[in-house]
N, C-alpha and C positions, 0 to 999 in steps of 0.2 A: 521709683515712682515718687515725684516730689510735688511740693505745692508752695505757693507764696501769694501775698496779696498787696499790691502797691497802691499808693494814694498820694497823688501829687496835688499841688495847690494851684493858685491862680496862674502859674506858668513861668514866672521868672526864677531861674535857679539862684539868682543872687539875693532873693528875699530870705529873711530869717524865718525859722519855723514859727516864732512867736507872731510875726506880722502876717505870715501866710495863713495861719489857722486862727487868726485873731477873732473871727466872727463865728467860729465853730461852737455850737452848743453840743452837749452830749447826744450821741446818736447810736442806737443799737441796730446793727445790721445782721439780718438772718442769713445763714449760708448752709449749703449742703455740699459735701465732698464725697465723691465716689470712692476715694481711698479711705483707709482707716488711719487713725492716729492715736496710739495708746498713751501718748505723752501729753495730749491736749488737756489744758487745765482751765478752760473757759477764760483765757486771757488773765488769769490770776497769777501767772508766773511773772518774773521780773520784766522780760521784754514786752509781754502783753500789757502790763500796767503802764509801762513807759509809752507804748504806742497809743494807748488810750489818752494818756496825759498830753502827748504831743498833738494828737489829731482829733480827740473827742470821740473816736470810734470805738465801739465795743462789738466784737463779733459774737453772735449767738449761733454756734456752729453745730451741725449734725453730721455724723460720719456714717458711711455705709455699713450695714450689717447684713451679711449674706450677699446675694447677687445685686451689685450696684446698678446694672442695666435695668433690672426689674423695677427698682425704686425710681430710677429716672423716668421710665415709662409711666409709672403711676403718677409721678409729679406732673408730667406733661399732660396726661389725660385729665387730671383733677382741676387744672387751671389755678391751683393754689401754689404759688411759687415763692421760694425764698428770694431775698434780694440778690444774693450771689449764688452761683452754682458752678461746680466743677464736675462735669459729667464723664470725663475720660472719653471712651469710644462711643458714647451715646449722644454726642453733640447734635447729630442730625435730627433726632427725635424732638429736641427742644426748638430747633430752627423751624422745622415743619409745623410745630404747634404755635409758632409766632410767640414763643415764650421769652426769648432773649433779644436784647437790643443789638442793632448794628452799631458798633462803637467807632466806626471809621471817623466820622465827623467829630465826635466827642474827643477822640484821641488827638486829632489834629489841633483842636482848640484848647484842651485841658490837660494834656499828658506829655509835657516836654521830656520828662525823664524816660518814659517808655519809648518815645521817638528816638531819643539819644541812644538808648541801649540797642534797639533793633536796627538802627542805622539804615543802610540801603537794602534791608531784607524785608521790607513791609509786605512784599508779595507773599512771603512765607507765613504771614499771619492770616491771609485771606482763606475763606472756607474752601473755595474751589474755583476752577476756571469758569464754570457756568454761573456760580453765585459768588461774586468777589467781595462780599461783605466781610467785615472783621467782627465776629461774634464772641470770640474768646481770646483772652490775652494768654499766650503760651506760658506755662509754668512747669512743664514736665522736662523740657529741654532748656539748656542755657546757652548764652552767647559767649563764644570764644573759649569754650571748654578745652582744657588740656588734661588728658587722663594720665596723671603721674603714677597711679596705682590701680589700673583698670582691673575689674573683677573677672576671674575665670571661674566657671561654675562647677568644676570638679574638685571637690574638697576632701582633704584627708586630715585626720587628727594629728596634731604635732607629736603626741606621745608615740604613735605608731611609726611616724617618720623617723623620730629620734632613735627608737629601738632598732630600726633597720638601717641605721647609719645614713639616713637621708638619701634614699635611692633615687635614681632617675625616674621621673614620672612624665613621660611624653605621650604614651599611647594608652588606650583603654586596658590593654593587657598589663601594662605597668601599674595602672591604677588598681586594677583587680588584685594583682599580686600583693600589694601592700595590705589591702583589706584581708585577703585570705590568710596571709602569714600571721597577721596580728590576731585574727579570730581563732586560728588554730592554737596559738600559744596562750591566748587569754579568752577562753570560752565564756567566762563570767567576769563581771566587774568586781571591784574591791568590795562592794556591798552585796555581792552574791546574785546580782541580776544578770540574765543572759546578755552577752555582748551582741550588738547588732552590727552586721557588716555594712550594709548600704540601705538607707531609708529614702523613700521618695514621698512626695506629697501630691495627692490627687484630689484634694478637697476643692470642689467648685471650680471657679476659673483658674485657680492656682495649678490645676492639672497641666495647663500648657507650660507653666514656668519650670516645673520640676520633672515632668514626664515627657512632654513632646518637644518643647523648644530645644533642649539639649541635643536633640538629634541633628540639628543643623550646626550647632557649635562643634560637635564631635566629628563632623564630616566636611569641614572646610566651607560651610555655608555661613550666611550672616542673618541678622534678625529682621525678617520681613513679616513677623507675626505668623499667621497660619499659611502664608504664601511663599512661593519661590518665584522670583522675577528673573527671567532670562536677561542677563546684562547686555546681550547683543540685539535681541528682538523686542525687549521690554514686555514679553508675553508672560502672563501669570498662570500658575497652577498651584494647588495645595502642595506644600513642601514634602508631604509624606510620599509623594510619587517619585522622589529622587531615590534611585536604587541604593545609594550609599546609606540613606536613612533606614531603609529596611534592615540593613546589616547592623545598624546601631541598635535597633529594637531586638534583633536576634541576640545581640550581646546581653541585653537586659534579660532576655529569656534564659540565657545561659547562666547569668548570675542568680536567677531564681532557681534554676535546676540544680545548682551546686550548693544551695542553701545560704547564700550570702545576701539575698534580698529580704528585707524586712517583710514579714508576712502581713503586716498591717498597712503596707504602703498604699493600698487602694481603698482602705476603709477608715483610716484615722482622720480625725478632724485637725484643723490647723493648730488649735491650742494644744492638742495632744502631741502633735509632731514637734512643736517648739519645746514642750516640757520634756520630751524624750531626748532631744538634743541637749537641752540645758542640764539633764542628768549626767551627761558625759558618756552615755552608753553607745553612741553611734559613731562608728569609725569613719565611714565615708558618706558624703552627701553629694547630690547633684542639684544645685540650686543657686539662686542669686543672693548676694550678700544682703540686699534690701529686704528679702523675704525672711531671712533667718536672723535679722538684726537683734530682735528682742532676746532670742536664745543666746546669741553671742554676748550681749550685754549681761545676761544672767551668769554665764560662765565667767566673764571677766570680773564681775562684782563678787563672785564667790571664790575668786582666786584659783579657779580651775583652768589655768592658762595652758597646761599641756593638753587639755581636752578641747582647746580651740583648734582652728583649722588652717592648714596651708592650702593655697589655691593654685590649681594647675590647668593649663589648656590642653587637656588630654584629647587625643583624636583617635579615630579608628585605626589608622596605620600611619607610619612615619612619613609617607609621601604627602600627607595632608597638612594644611596650616590652619590653625584655629583663627577665625577672622573677627575676634572681639574688637580689634583696633581698626577694622576697615573704615575709612573716613566717610562720614555721611554729610558733614556740614550741619547747619542748624536745621532741625527737623520740623520746627513749628509744632503741629500736632496738639496734644491735649492742653487744656487751659481752663481759665476761669472767666465766666461771663456774668453780665448784669441783666437781670430779668426785667420784664415790663412792670413787675410788681413794685420795683424800687421807687420810693417816693422822691429820692434825691440822687439820681444816677450820676450827676456831675460830681457831687461830693464823694460818692463811693469810688468813682474812677480816680479822683484825686488821691484818695487813700491808697488805692492800688499803685498809683504813680509815685506816691511817696515811698512805697516799698521798693520801687525801682530806682529811686534816687541814690546818690552816693551815700548820703547820710542814712537813708533807710536800709540799704544793703549792709552797711557796717553794723547797724543796730541788730538786724535779724541774724547776722552771721557771727558777730563778736560780743554782742550785748552792750552794756553801758560802760563808758569809760570811767575808771575810778572804782567801779563796783566789780566788774568782771574782768576787765583788761586795763593795761596801762601802756603807755608808749615809752619805750626805752631806746635811746639813740635813734629815734625816728621810726622804730619798728613796734608794731602792736604785739603784745604778748599777754596771755592770760595771767591773772594773779595766781599765785601758788595754790590757793584753795581750789580754784576752779580747774586749773590744769590737772591737779591730782584727781578731782572728781571726774573729769572727762575721761581719764585713763581707766579709773577703777570702776566707775559706776555711770556709764554713758546715759542710761535711762534716767537715773536720778538727776544727772546734770541737765538733761533736757527739760524735765518736769519743773525743776527749781528755777532755772534761768529763762526757759522759753527759747533758747537758742536752738534753731533747727525746726521750730514749729510754724514759722511764718514765711515760708518760701512760696507764697501764694501768687506772685506776679512774675513778670519778665525780669530776668536778672543775669548778671555775668556769671560765668562758670569758674571752675578751678583754673588757676594759672593766670587770671586777669588781674592787673594791678590798678589801683586808683591813682589819683594825681599826687598822693604822698609817697608813692612807690611801694605801698603795702598791698598785699593780696586782699581782694574782697572777701574771699572765703577762707576758712581755716584749714582747708584741705590742700596744703602745699608741701613740698618736700620736707622741710624741717619739722613741720607739725606731724606729718605722716610717720616719720621716723620716731618722733617722741612718743607717739601713741602705740607703737608696737610694744608688745610685752617682751620680756627677756626670752621667753620660749620662742617667740616669732623671730626675734633677732638672731638667736642661735641657728634656727633653721635657715634663714636667709644667708647668713654667713656661710653655712655649709654648701648652699646652692650658688654661692659667689655672685649674689645680686643684692641690691639695696632694697628693692621693693618686690612684692609678689608680682606686680604688673610687669616687671622686667622679664619675667618668664614667657610672656606672650610675644608672638610675632609683631613686629613694629608696623605702624600704619603705612610706612613707605613701601612695604611689601605687597600692598593691595591697591587696586585702582579705586578712585572715589566712586561712591554710589550716588548717581545723579538724582535719583528720586528720594534719597535719604533713607526712608524706611516705609514699607507698604502699610505697616500697622498704624502709622501716624497720618494716613490719608483719610480725611473724613468721608464717610459714606452717606450720601443723601438718603433721607428716609423714604423718599418716593421711588428709590431704586430697588429692584428685586434683590440686589446684592445685600440689602439690610437683613435678608433672611439667612444669609450664608453662615454666619457665626453659629446660630442655634442648631442649624441642620448639620453642620460639620462637626460640632461638638457632640451631638447625639451619636454620630457615627464613630468618631475616634474614641470617645469615652466608653463605648460598648466594646469595640474590637481591640484596642491597644492593650488594655489590661488582660483580656482573654489571651492575646498573642503572647504577652510576657509571661503569664502564669501557666501556659499550656505545656504539655509534654513537647520537648524539642521537635519530635517528628511531626507534630501538628502545626508548628509555627507557620510554615509557608502557606498552608491551606487557609489559615485564619487571616493572615496578613493580606494575602492575595484576594480573599473574599472582601475584605475591607476596601481595598482599592477598586474592586469591581463595583461595590455599592457607591463609593464616592464618584466614580466615573458616571454612573447612571443618574445619581441624584444631584451632583454638584458641578458637572462639566459646563453647564449653561452659565455659571457664574464666572468662569475663567475669562470670557470675553468682556464681561462687565468690569472686572478688576483690571484687566489689561487697559481698558479705556480710561479708568480712573488714574492709573499710573501715567499714561500718556498725557492725560489732561494736566496732571501736576507738572510734568516736564514742560508742557507748553506754558503754563502759568509762570513757571520759574525761568522761562527763556531758554530751556535746553533744546526743545523741539519747536519748530515753527508750525 
C-alpha cells in the first residue's frame, strides 16, 4: 500500500523549476491519508524540505488511526475537508458527498507529466462506466511495474531454514514441517521466552491480510479482495465459497490443534504483533512484506539477520500454482484527490504533477544529487553513508532522507528507466541483491535462485486478468454493495476464528454454518459485484 503526491507546473516540460514555480509563495496544504506512515516527519526530512524549496508547498498531513473508512465517513459527513485526501476503498463516500473535484479538465490543462505517465490508459483513472469523472490520481499501483522480487506471503525464519539445511518448501505441509521441527528442537528462545510457531494478525482490517487473503494464495487463486471472479463468466461470489479455501482454513485449524498457532493470533494488536516479530520469537508468518516492514527493519537494525524471513509460495497441494505473478496490467484503483475545500486546486494539482515528472520521481526515489546519491559512469548510486543506512536501518534511512515518503501521485514502477538509462526506482536487480543480508544470500544460494521472487511461478504461466483486481473497483456509495464489506466482515470475523480454534471434529459444522449465513445475508450482493466487474470491462474496452 503506497502513496505519492505530484505537482506540475504551467505545463511545458522544458521549463526550469525556477521559472515554473517562480510565482509560488509558501502554501500549506492539508491532507488526510487512509494509510499509516510511521516515518512521516512533517516534511522536515531532506526530501520534504527540498520539495518545499522547489515548489513552495508544505503538507500538513494526518494519517489514519484505527478504521480508516470510519474516519472518511466522518470527514464526508462533517463537510470539513482537508485540501487533499487519499481514502483508499472509501472513495465513493466522498464522491457522493460532492467533497472531491472532478480533475479531468484540470489534468488536461495543468498536468502534462501525469498525462505522460498514464499514456493511453486514461480510462483506468475514471471512477466507473456510469460516472466517468477522474476524482483520484492513482498512487497505489504504478505504471510499467516489473516484479523483480515479488513477495510470497508464507514466511520462515532463516535460522530455521539453515538448521534444516534449506529444505524444499512448496506445500503447506512443507511449511508446517519446518516450523514443527524447529519448535520441537528450540521450545524457548535464547532469552528464555517460548518460541512461537506461527503467528497471525487479526487486528481490525488487517484480518483480511494475514487471516483470510492467504486462503486464495495457497489455493491457486489471485487477489480480488473479498471476492472470487469466475474468469469465464465474470460472475462474482465471496472467495470463501471456493472448496479449496475451506481446506486451507482446515489446515490452520490443524496448526492450532497441534499447538503451533500463536494463542494470541486473534487477540493481539498490530503493535504487539510487530514487537513479537521484532523480538525474533516467531518462526513462521503468513503476511505481506508491507505489513511487517517495521518489524523487519527492527530485526535488520538490531543485526538479527538470522531471525529475518525467507518467502515461499506455499500451496495446499503440489498440483496448485501460487498466482502472485498473475498479470493484471495497471489497476488504477486507490489514489489521491483534491477536495472542494482547496483554495488553489490548480497549484495543488501542479504539485502532484511535479511528483509525477522525471525530476520529481528521481527526487522522491533517490533523494538529492550530491547529498544522497551521485552519478558514476552514467549510473545513479547512493553515497556510501546512505547505502549503508538503507541496508542496516531502513526506517532511520526513511526518516532522515524522506526517500519513500512521497509516493503520493501517479508514477512509474520498478523496472522502468528514464531518458538517462537509469531506473526511476531503487528497486532493481543490482540494488535488491545489495540489500540482501548475508543470511539471505546464503539461503538463496542454497535454493539456487538470485531472488526470493524467483521461487514463484512466472507470469507467463497465467492468463492475464482482464478486470485487474476486484478490490480496486470503486463502489458507488448509492449502491447497496457499499454495505457488503461491513456485513461480510462481521460474519467472517465471527466464524473464521471460531473454526480455526475449534476442536477439529467441529470445524466442518462451524465453517458450513458460516457459508449458510453468508448465502442468506450476502448472496444479493453477488449480482451487484458481477455488474461492477462487467462495467469495468466495458469501460476498459474488454466487453462491448
